[in-house]
Each structure stands twice: as C-alpha cells, then as structure tokens.
C-alpha positions as CSV (number, residue, x, y, z in Angstrom):
1,M,-4.7,30.4,-16.5
2,K,-4.1,30.6,-12.8
3,V,-2.8,33.5,-10.8
4,Q,0.8,32.4,-10.9
5,D,0.6,31.8,-14.6
6,I,-0.5,35.4,-15.0
7,Q,2.3,36.7,-12.8
8,N,4.8,34.6,-14.8
9,L,3.5,36.1,-18.0
10,S,3.9,39.6,-16.6
11,I,7.5,39.1,-15.6
12,Q,8.4,37.4,-18.9
13,M,6.9,40.3,-20.8
14,G,8.7,42.8,-18.6
15,M,12.0,41.1,-19.3
16,S,11.4,40.9,-23.1
17,S,10.8,44.7,-23.2
18,D,13.5,45.7,-20.7
19,F,16.1,48.2,-21.9
20,R,18.8,45.9,-20.5
21,G,17.9,43.1,-22.9
22,N,17.6,39.5,-21.8
23,D,21.4,39.3,-21.2
24,G,21.3,42.4,-19.0
25,V,18.4,41.1,-16.9
26,S,20.1,37.7,-16.5
27,K,23.3,39.4,-15.3
28,F,21.1,41.4,-12.8
29,L,19.6,38.2,-11.4
30,D,23.0,36.5,-11.4
31,N,24.4,39.3,-9.3
32,K,21.5,38.9,-6.8
33,K,22.3,35.2,-6.6
34,K,26.0,35.8,-6.0
35,K,25.2,38.3,-3.2
36,F,22.8,35.8,-1.6
37,Q,25.5,33.0,-1.6
38,K,27.9,35.3,0.2
39,L,25.4,36.0,3.1
40,S,25.5,34.3,6.4
41,L,22.8,31.7,7.2
42,P,20.8,34.1,9.3
43,E,21.0,36.8,6.6
44,Q,19.9,34.2,4.0
45,D,16.9,33.5,6.1
46,E,15.9,37.2,6.0
47,F,16.7,37.5,2.3
48,D,13.7,37.8,-0.1
49,K,14.1,34.6,-2.1
50,E,11.8,36.0,-4.9
51,A,14.6,38.4,-5.8
52,L,16.5,35.4,-7.2
53,E,14.0,34.8,-9.9
54,N,12.0,38.0,-10.2
55,P,13.9,41.1,-11.4
56,Y,10.9,43.4,-10.6
57,L,10.3,43.2,-6.8
58,D,7.7,45.9,-7.1
59,S,5.5,43.4,-9.0
60,R,4.2,40.4,-7.1
61,V,1.4,38.1,-6.1
62,Y,0.1,39.1,-2.7
63,N,-2.7,36.7,-2.0
64,I,-3.9,33.5,-3.5
65,A,-7.3,33.0,-1.8
66,E,-8.3,30.2,-4.3
67,N,-6.0,28.6,-6.8
68,K,-8.4,28.3,-9.7
69,E,-8.8,29.1,-13.4
70,I,-9.1,32.9,-13.7
71,K,-12.2,34.0,-15.7
72,R,-13.1,37.5,-14.5
73,V,-10.5,40.1,-13.6
74,L,-10.8,43.6,-12.0
75,V,-7.9,45.7,-13.3
76,G,-7.0,49.1,-11.9
77,I,-4.1,51.6,-11.8
78,D,-4.4,52.0,-8.0
79,I,-6.0,49.3,-6.0
80,G,-7.0,50.1,-2.4
81,P,-9.5,48.7,0.1
82,E,-12.2,50.7,-1.7
83,E,-11.6,48.8,-5.0
84,I,-11.6,45.5,-3.0
85,L,-15.1,46.4,-1.8
86,I,-16.1,47.3,-5.4
87,A,-14.9,43.8,-6.4
88,K,-17.2,42.3,-3.8
89,E,-20.2,44.2,-5.1
90,L,-19.4,43.2,-8.7
91,E,-19.4,39.5,-7.7
92,N,-17.6,36.6,-9.5
93,I,-14.3,38.5,-9.6
94,D,-11.6,35.8,-9.6
95,L,-8.5,38.1,-9.5
96,I,-7.7,41.8,-8.8
97,I,-4.7,43.2,-10.7
98,A,-3.2,46.5,-9.6
99,H,-0.6,48.5,-11.5
100,H,1.0,50.5,-8.8
101,P,2.9,48.6,-6.1
102,I,1.2,47.6,-2.8
103,G,2.3,45.5,0.1
104,K,5.8,44.2,-0.1
105,G,6.1,45.5,-3.7
106,L,5.7,49.1,-2.4
107,A,8.2,48.5,0.4
108,Q,10.8,47.4,-2.3
109,L,10.0,50.0,-4.9
110,A,13.5,51.3,-4.7
111,D,15.0,48.0,-5.8
112,V,13.9,48.5,-9.4
113,M,15.3,52.0,-9.8
114,S,18.8,50.9,-10.9
115,L,17.1,50.1,-14.2
116,Q,17.1,53.9,-14.9
117,C,20.9,53.8,-15.1
118,D,20.7,51.3,-17.9
119,V,18.0,53.3,-19.7
120,L,20.2,56.4,-19.5
121,S,23.2,54.4,-20.7
122,Y,21.2,53.4,-23.8
123,Y,20.9,57.1,-24.5
124,G,24.6,57.9,-24.0
125,V,24.9,58.9,-20.3
126,P,28.0,57.1,-18.9
127,I,26.8,54.4,-16.5
128,N,29.2,55.4,-13.7
129,I,27.7,58.9,-13.7
130,S,24.1,57.8,-13.6
131,E,24.9,55.2,-10.9
132,G,26.6,57.9,-8.8
133,L,23.8,60.3,-9.0
134,M,21.0,57.7,-8.6
135,R,22.5,56.2,-5.4
136,E,21.2,58.9,-3.1
137,R,17.9,59.2,-4.9
138,I,17.3,55.4,-4.6
139,S,18.1,55.7,-0.9
140,E,15.7,58.6,-0.6
141,V,12.8,56.7,-2.2
142,A,13.5,53.7,0.0
143,R,13.2,55.9,3.1
144,G,10.1,57.6,1.7
145,V,8.1,54.4,1.2
146,N,9.2,53.0,4.5
147,S,6.6,54.8,6.5
148,A,3.7,53.7,4.3
149,N,0.9,51.3,5.5
150,H,2.1,48.7,3.0
151,Q,-0.3,45.9,3.9
152,R,-3.6,47.9,4.0
153,T,-4.8,46.7,0.6
154,V,-3.4,43.2,1.0
155,D,-5.2,42.8,4.3
156,A,-8.4,43.9,2.7
157,A,-8.0,41.3,0.0
158,K,-7.3,38.6,2.5
159,L,-10.3,39.5,4.6
160,L,-12.6,39.4,1.6
161,N,-11.0,36.3,0.1
162,F,-9.7,37.8,-3.2
163,N,-6.7,36.8,-5.3
164,L,-4.4,39.9,-5.6
165,M,-1.4,40.8,-7.6
166,N,0.2,43.8,-9.3
167,S,2.4,44.5,-12.3
168,H,4.3,47.7,-12.2
169,T,7.8,47.8,-13.8
170,P,6.9,45.0,-16.3
171,C,4.0,47.2,-17.6
172,D,6.1,50.4,-17.5
173,N,8.8,48.5,-19.6
174,L,6.1,47.6,-22.1
175,A,5.0,51.3,-22.4
176,A,8.6,52.5,-22.7
177,K,9.4,50.0,-25.5
178,F,6.1,50.9,-27.3
179,L,6.9,54.6,-27.2
180,K,10.6,54.1,-28.0
181,D,9.8,52.0,-31.1
182,L,7.1,54.5,-32.2
183,I,9.3,57.6,-31.8
184,E,12.4,56.0,-33.3
185,N,10.5,55.1,-36.5
186,K,9.2,58.7,-37.0
187,N,11.0,61.8,-38.4
188,I,10.4,64.1,-35.5
189,E,11.9,67.6,-35.7
190,R,10.2,69.8,-33.2
191,V,8.5,69.4,-29.8
192,S,5.1,70.1,-31.4
193,D,5.6,67.1,-33.8
194,L,6.4,64.9,-30.8
195,T,3.2,65.9,-28.9
196,S,1.1,65.5,-32.0
197,I,2.3,61.9,-32.4
198,L,1.6,61.1,-28.7
199,K,-1.9,62.5,-29.0
200,E,-2.7,59.9,-31.6
201,I,-2.2,57.1,-29.2
202,P,-5.6,56.0,-27.9
203,E,-4.7,56.2,-24.2
204,Y,-3.4,59.7,-24.5
205,K,-6.3,60.8,-26.8
206,E,-8.7,59.6,-24.1
207,A,-6.7,61.5,-21.4
208,M,-7.0,64.7,-23.4
209,K,-10.8,64.6,-22.9
210,I,-10.3,65.1,-19.2
211,G,-7.4,67.6,-19.5
212,A,-4.7,65.1,-18.7
213,G,-3.2,64.6,-22.2
214,P,0.4,65.1,-23.3
215,K,1.8,68.5,-22.3
216,I,5.1,70.4,-22.7
217,F,6.4,71.2,-19.2
218,V,9.8,72.5,-20.2
219,G,10.5,74.1,-23.6
220,S,8.2,75.3,-26.3
221,P,6.4,73.7,-29.3
222,E,8.9,75.4,-31.7
223,N,12.0,74.0,-30.0
224,H,13.9,71.3,-31.9
225,C,13.7,68.0,-30.1
226,G,17.3,66.8,-30.7
227,K,17.8,63.3,-29.4
228,I,14.5,62.1,-27.7
229,A,14.9,59.9,-24.6
230,L,12.3,57.7,-23.0
231,A,14.2,58.1,-19.8
232,E,11.4,58.7,-17.4
233,I,8.7,56.1,-18.3
234,T,10.1,53.1,-16.4
235,G,12.4,52.4,-13.4
236,G,10.1,52.8,-10.4
237,T,9.7,56.6,-10.0
238,E,11.5,59.8,-10.7
239,G,15.3,59.7,-10.7
240,S,17.8,62.3,-9.6
241,P,17.1,65.9,-10.7
242,K,20.9,66.3,-11.2
243,L,20.8,64.0,-14.2
244,Y,19.4,66.5,-16.6
245,E,22.8,68.3,-16.9
246,K,24.4,64.9,-17.7
247,M,21.6,64.1,-20.2
248,A,22.3,67.4,-22.0
249,Q,26.0,66.6,-22.1
250,A,25.1,63.2,-23.7
251,G,23.3,65.0,-26.5
252,I,19.7,64.4,-25.2
253,G,17.5,67.3,-26.2
254,T,14.1,66.1,-25.1
255,V,12.9,63.7,-22.4
256,V,9.4,62.0,-22.5
257,G,8.1,61.2,-19.0
258,M,5.0,60.4,-17.0
259,H,5.2,63.2,-14.5
260,I,7.7,65.7,-13.1
261,S,8.3,67.5,-9.8
262,E,9.1,71.2,-9.5
263,E,12.7,70.5,-8.5
264,H,13.1,68.3,-11.6
265,K,11.5,70.9,-13.8
266,K,13.9,73.6,-12.6
267,E,16.9,71.4,-13.3
268,A,15.7,70.5,-16.8
269,E,15.2,74.2,-17.5
270,A,18.7,75.0,-16.4
271,A,20.1,72.3,-18.6
272,N,17.9,73.4,-21.6
273,V,16.3,70.0,-21.9
274,N,12.8,69.9,-23.2
275,I,10.3,67.9,-21.1
276,V,7.2,66.4,-22.6
277,I,4.9,64.8,-20.0
278,A,2.9,62.2,-21.8
279,G,0.7,61.7,-18.8
280,H,0.9,59.5,-15.7
281,I,-2.2,57.4,-15.5
282,S,-2.6,57.3,-19.3
283,S,1.0,56.0,-19.7
284,D,0.2,53.4,-17.0
285,S,-2.9,52.4,-19.0
286,L,-0.8,52.0,-22.1
287,G,1.6,49.6,-20.4
288,V,-1.2,47.7,-18.7
289,N,-3.2,47.4,-21.9
290,L,-0.2,45.8,-23.7
291,F,0.1,43.3,-20.9
292,I,-3.7,42.6,-20.8
293,D,-3.7,42.1,-24.6
294,E,-1.3,39.3,-24.3
295,L,-3.1,37.8,-21.3
296,C,-6.3,37.8,-23.3
297,R,-4.6,36.3,-26.3
298,Q,-3.2,33.4,-24.3
299,S,-6.4,33.0,-22.3
300,R,-8.5,32.9,-25.5
301,A,-6.2,30.3,-27.1
302,S,-6.3,28.2,-24.0
303,S,-10.2,28.5,-24.0
304,I,-10.4,27.4,-27.6
305,E,-8.3,24.4,-26.9
306,S,-10.6,23.4,-24.0
307,G,-13.8,24.0,-26.0
308,E,-14.9,27.1,-24.1
309,K,-16.5,30.1,-25.7
310,Q,-14.3,32.9,-24.4
311,G,-11.2,33.7,-22.4
312,I,-10.6,36.1,-19.5
313,E,-13.1,39.0,-19.0
314,I,-11.5,42.3,-18.0
315,I,-13.3,44.8,-15.8
316,P,-11.4,48.2,-15.8
317,C,-11.4,50.5,-12.8
318,S,-9.4,53.1,-10.9
319,G,-8.2,55.1,-13.9
320,F,-7.4,52.2,-16.2
321,T,-8.8,52.9,-19.6
322,R,-9.0,49.7,-21.7
323,F,-8.0,49.8,-25.3
324,S,-7.4,46.5,-27.1
325,R,-4.8,46.1,-29.8
326,I,-5.7,42.5,-30.5
327,K,-6.3,42.0,-34.2
C-alpha cells in the first residue's frame, strides 16, 4: 500500500462509521459540489478541491516525499518537528501518521464541526437548534486556529524527506461508533456502571495506570444515567456549551466525552447532565487502533498475495498506545 491508498482507507472507514450514514455523508459532499458550481471562476480557483471528495478536511496527506510501498510507519497522537526528528533517528520510516490535525488540516478544523449537529440529532436534539447554537462556536474555533503556525510540522517533514499524513475525524468516528455499539448493547443503569464498562477497554485500562482513565466530571457514581449520548467524541472539538440544556430537554441524561472545559462543565451542571470523560489521548488511541488494525489486515493480505512474510510494521509514539484487535 502507498500513502494515498492509506489515506483513502482512512476516509472510507470514517465514512462507514459516520453518524450521518453513507447517505448523509453523500449529501454533505453533494452540497459542497453545488456550492462550488455556483462560485465565480476566481472563487473556484481559490476553493479547496479536496472538499469535493473528502468530507473530513482535518484529515489529509501533507507530503509525499517518495511514492513507494509503505513498510514501516511511525504513528502518534500529536506529531511535531520533534517526532519528525525521532523518525530520522529510527531510520527506515516510510510514513508518519498523526492523529491530530496539522498543516491545512488544522487550518480547516472547523469544517468538520457541523457533524456534531447530526450526532445530536441522532440523540433527539432538533437539528435546527443544534445548528443555531453551533454556528457561533464553529466560527470561534475557525478564528482560534487561524493564528497557529500551521505548516511547522509539514515543513519539518519536507526538509527531512518524510511522507506525512493525518487521520483525525475518521478515527474519532471509529471510536464513537465503537463506544456507541458497546454501550447500546449493555444494560447500564448508573454512572458507576458506565465507568466500569469503559475501564475494561484496553486503551482506558492503560490510561488508568498514569492517572488519565475514565472519570466523572459532572454528577456522581450513584446517579442514574438515563439516555447516554456519545455526543462529544467526534466532530472536531468541543461544541457549544449552551447545548447541554437542549440535550437535557431531548432526554439525554449522560454525555460521554474526551475532555471538557470549565465553561462546559458549569453548563452541564446547570442542566443536570452527567458528564463522563473517557479520556482524551486514550480515546484518540482507541480510534487510531481501529484504523491501524484494518490497515494491518489489508497490508498483511496484500503481502501474502505477493509472497512477502509480513505487512506494515507500526511504531507507536507521542501518546499512542497500540492495542491490536486483529484475530
């Protein structure tokens, strides 16, 4: 498999686990195409053409230094120039995969946040309300990332001649679907039951060893969960804090998320919504592991066909804890 093959796999897996479903993602892309067609020629020249095929603009290929078969991959949650230097020391690294956005993906992080409206709609929050409340938050995030030195890591990869890509929302989609399927197939009554189930997941169990395992940030272990929503696992970054009141009105009693700000915590408390923080980097590792498992499966199958002994080798770094679910 080459870099673009791996990127295509990431996007395909993200779409297959998207809360919007394949039809919803197709409509999202169709709307982008319709907007593009209405633009003037100068505006079309400025338009990011990848948006016509890739529904996750925070997940991209940033550099193809050498278009070759990928055998050894460095995978990390955050990749910066320091990880690029680590790759140089390790030698024979064919590709570096980041989870969190870098480069143009970071600049366009806000583009994926509308997904949160569809996630909330799945749990009963009217789409018009979530869209209204998310509009300003999306604008806020876009302004917030605007000042970043987006190209720092990309430039380092180019200087040291490394292939570089990232997979953010596709992996977050995978983590959200995994947790959704797990929770919906369990009889969970109280918040303590929910945290106990989360702590059995390898990534979270490992995070507990360093004090970063699942925690109750709002509510208590004895509280009833009510309807559990995976509303803060995918969709770029935190949504509007004003949404908790609307979640409560939609019957949501507990939200599982990756992280929470103080403002969001106060709004959740006011709405009497339990907040269970599964863990940020551990949740990221869960999603990345699900992606890497499929990458390894396909690579291994391809290697067997070509008579080679093994597929892609994965070198974890930067907070990524590797747990394979390949049977």
